[in-house]
N, C-alpha and C positions, 0 to 999 in steps of 0.2 A: 256536238262540240268538237272542234278540230284540235287535237293535241299533237305537238311535235316535240322533238328532242329539246329545243330551247325552252319550251313550256315546262317540260319535266325537270330540267335543270333548275329553273327558277323556283318551281314548287319544292324541289329537294332542298335548296338553299334556305327557303323560307321555313320549311319544316325543321331544319337543323337549328336555325336561329331561335325558333319558338321553343324547341326542346331544350336548348342551352339556357334560355331565359327561365323556363319552368324549373329546370334542375338547379340553377343557381339560387332561385328563391327558396327552394326546398332544402338546400344544403348550406345556406348562408355563405355562398360564394359571390363575391362582388366582381362584376364585369365592368370595366372602365376603359377609357381610351381618349385619344386626342387626334383630330384631323386638322393639320396645320399646313396650309398651302399658300405659296406666295409666287407672284410674278416679279422677277428681278430684271432690271435693265442695267447691264454692266458696261462700263466704259474704261478701257485701258489707255493710259496716256504715256507715251514715250517720245521724247524730243519734240514736244508740242504737237505730236500726231496722235489721234485717237481712233480706237476701234470699238464699235458697240456691238452688243449681243443682247438677246432677250431669252430668258429661260424660266422654267417652272421648277420650284424646289419643294420638297416634302417636309422639311423642317422637323425631323424627328417625330413624325406622326406615329402613334403607337396604339396597341391593343393589349390589355392585360387582364389577368385573373388573380384574385387574391382571396385569402380566407384565414380563419383561425378556429381552433378547437380547444375548449377547456379540458385540461387533463387531470385536474386535482392537484393537491399539494401546492397550490398557488402558481401552477405552471400552465402556460398556454402555448400550444403549437401554432406557429405562424408560418405562412408560406405565400409566395408570389411568383407568378410566371408572366413576365412582361416582354412584349415583342415590338421591335421597331418595324414599321411597315412603310414601304415606298409607295405612297399614294399617287405620286406624279407619274409612275410607270416608267421612269428612266431605266431602272433595273428590275423592278418587280420583286425585289428581294425582301426577305423577312430576316431580321437580325435579332440577336439576343440582347435584351436590356437586363435590368435587375431581375434575377431569378434566384430564389433562395428557399430554404427550409430551415426553421430554427425554433428555439424556445425563448419565451418571454417570461420574466419574473419581476417581482418588485425591485430586485437588485440589478436589473438590466436585461438586455436581449443578446442572445448568441445565435448568429446566422451563418449558414454555409451555402456557398454557391457562387454566383456572379453578382458583384455589388460595386457601387461607386466607392472609390477610395475616400477616406476622410480628407485627404489633400484636395481632391476634386470637389467634395461636398462643401468645404469652406468657401471656395470661390463662387459657388452657386448663389450664395446669399447676396452677393453684390452685383450680379449680372442681371440687369433689368431688361435686356434684350436677348434672352437666350434663344438658341437655335436659328437665329436670323442671320442676315448678311453682316451684322455687327457682333456676332458671337465672340465672347472673350477668348475662346480657345485658339484663335489664330494669333494671339499675342501672349496670353498667359499660359504657362506650362509648355511652351514650345521648346522642345529638347534641342540637343546639339545637332540634330539632323534637320532642323528647320521646320518642315511641314509636319513632322511627327510630334504629336503632343504626348506629354507624360501624364496628362489628365486621363486616368484609366477607369474603365469599368472592369475591375480585375477578375480574372477567372480563378478557379480553384482556391477560393478565399474563405477564411474564417474571420468573422467580424464580431467584435463586442461593442455594444452601444450602452452606455451607462444610463440610468434614470437621471432626470433633471434634479439637481440638488441646489436649491437657492439660485436657480438660473444657470448653473454650471452643468455641462455635459461633456463626457469624454468618449472618444472613439479609438479603437485599435483594430488594425487589420493585418493579417499575415497570410500570404499566399504560399502554396506548396511548390510553385514553379510550374512552367508550362512544358519544359523539355523533359519528357519521360525517359529519354535515352541516357541521361546524365544524372549522377548523384550530386548532392550538395544544393546550393541555393541558386542554380542557374535559372534565369528568367523569373526570379522571385521578387516580391514587393513587400516592404514593411512600411506601413503608413499609420500615422496617429494624429489626433487633433484634440484640442481643448477649447471649448466654446462657452462664452457667457452670453446669455440672451434673456433679458428680463425687462419688462416695462418699456419696450421700444428700443432699448440700447443693446447692442451686441458687440462683442470683441472676441477674436479667436486667433489661435496660432496652430499651424500644422507643419509636420515634418515627415518627409518620405524618402526612402532609399529604394532605388530600383537596381537590381543586379542583372545586367545583361538582357534587359527587356528589349532594347534596341541594339542595332548593329551599325557600325560605320560603313556607309555604302562604298567607300573607297577601298578600305582594307578588309572589310568583312569581320572585323574584330567586335566582340560584344562591348557595349558601352555601359558603364555604371554611372548613374545619375542620382544626385541628392538635391532635394528641393525644400525650401523653407518659405512658408507664407504667413503673413500677418494681415488680418483684416478687421475692420470695424465699421460701425455705422449706427444710424438711427432710423427707425421705422415708426410711422404713425398711420392713421387712416387716410391721410392725404399726402404726406411727405415721406420721401425715402432718400437718405444720404448715405453713401458708401465709399470706402476707400480700401485699397489693397496694395501690399508690397510683396515682392517675390524675389528670391535669389536662387538661381540654379547653378550647380557645380557638378563637374564630371571628374572623377578620380582618374579615369583612363584617358580623357581628352581635356586637360585643364585649360587649354587655350580657348575653349568654348564657353567658359563661365560668363554669366551675364545677369544683370538685374532687370526687373520690370515693375511698372507702377500702373495703377488704374484707379479711376473714380467714376461715380455715377450719381445721378440725381433724377428723381421723378416727382411730379406734383399732380394730384388728382383733383379735378373740379367736377363734381357730380359724376357722370359716367365717362368723362373724358380725362385721359392721363397724358401729360407731356413728359418726354423723357430725353435724357442726354447722357452720354458716357464717353470716356476717352481712355486710351492706354498708350504708354510709352515703353519701348524696349531699348535698353542701353546697348552700347557696343559690346560685342564679345571681346573677352580679354585677348590682347595682341592682334585684334582685327578691327582697325579703324574703319569708319564708314559702314558699319553693320547695324546701325540703329534704325528704328522704325517707329511710326505712330499710327494710331487708328482713332478716329472720332466719328460719332454717330448721333443723330437727332431723330426723334420720331414722335408720333401721337397715336394713341389707340382709343377706340370707342367701344364700350360695352353695348351691344345691341340687344342682348338678352342675358339671362343668368348664365348661360353656357356658350354664348357666341360673342366673338370680338373681331373687329376689323382694325387694321393698323397700316400706317404709312411710315417708312423709314428711309433715311438717307445716310449713307456711310461713305467715308473715304479714308484711304491710307496713304502714307508717305514713306517710301523706302529709300534709304541711303544707297550708295553705289554698290555695296556688298550685302544688301538685304533684299529679301523677296517675300515678306509677309503677305498673306492672302486675305481675301474676304470670304465670308461664309464658313466653309469647313465641313467635315463629315457630319456634325450634328445638324447642320443646315440642310444637308442633302446634296449640295453642290459646293465645290471648292474652286474659287476663282484665284488661281495662282499666277502672279505676274513674273516677268523676267527680273533679273537683278537690276535694281535701280528704277524699276518701272512702278508708277503709281496707278491706283485704281479708284474708281468711285462707282456707287450703285444706288439706285432708288428701288424700293421694294413695296409692293402692295400685297397685303396678306389677309387671310381670314382664318380664325381658329374656332373650332367647334369641339367642346368637351362633353363627354357623356360618362 
């Protein structure tokens, strides 16, 4: 039999995967992940002239490991190591997603590491087209810098998640800051939320303060940002209705304060789900013609328990001093127009979960 280097590499990879699978079964480690690829056709429209492009996006494909160990005294050690993987090959990068080690008890969980802020988590409940060309994060949570989102997976964080009490759950996060050369709260985040979720109905509020996480690209000064979100909705086996309101304020750049609104609806018939969502961003204070909107429609089909295909169509409208995008970092591709330029996109995707 003829063996070459490629054959040995394949054998080594297969052996590694088999070893990981065997070890995870023996050690109660869960291996999970998502492969989510889409082909996007993008059209930019300026002065009735259009430019088209076709690209492949990775849509936050991921690979993760998680587990737990009983410690006694009603304590459980919990951990997770999750990685974002660029399956499309655009960059070939591996990025940090939620990674933590913590303790869980009947009175709640305390986690340390990298974790989604409560502010971000609240908006997740209403986004029925996450990671796609219609991802909410090109509209909600967009900071005074425009394309920079305050929806964070915060580093150096300590998170407390309360147990559910009659449908109520509280979350509190504090980060230690990312600038190790300075004392104080430089680059720190304080985020909290209170959510009621019971028998299909949910409602929640979140409040977040960011100290110098972003900087003004013109002056280089740190920017302090405060965000408030209020969300609510109804979920059943076939119907989902959601709405959200947000107000962003900046203590260091008050002229950039602005509101945002969003709503979504989905209806499932057998294995087919029809979806629609829309977002509106108001004018920044003292900056007329800086508003924008995003609307999207789609249908998804469950082909198997772990496989789904979908088709989406999304378009945005930017006023003369606005340049909201389609897609975004969570999508894997960010389609950012010029000021006052509108964009539209159709997307065909497939999702495999394991």
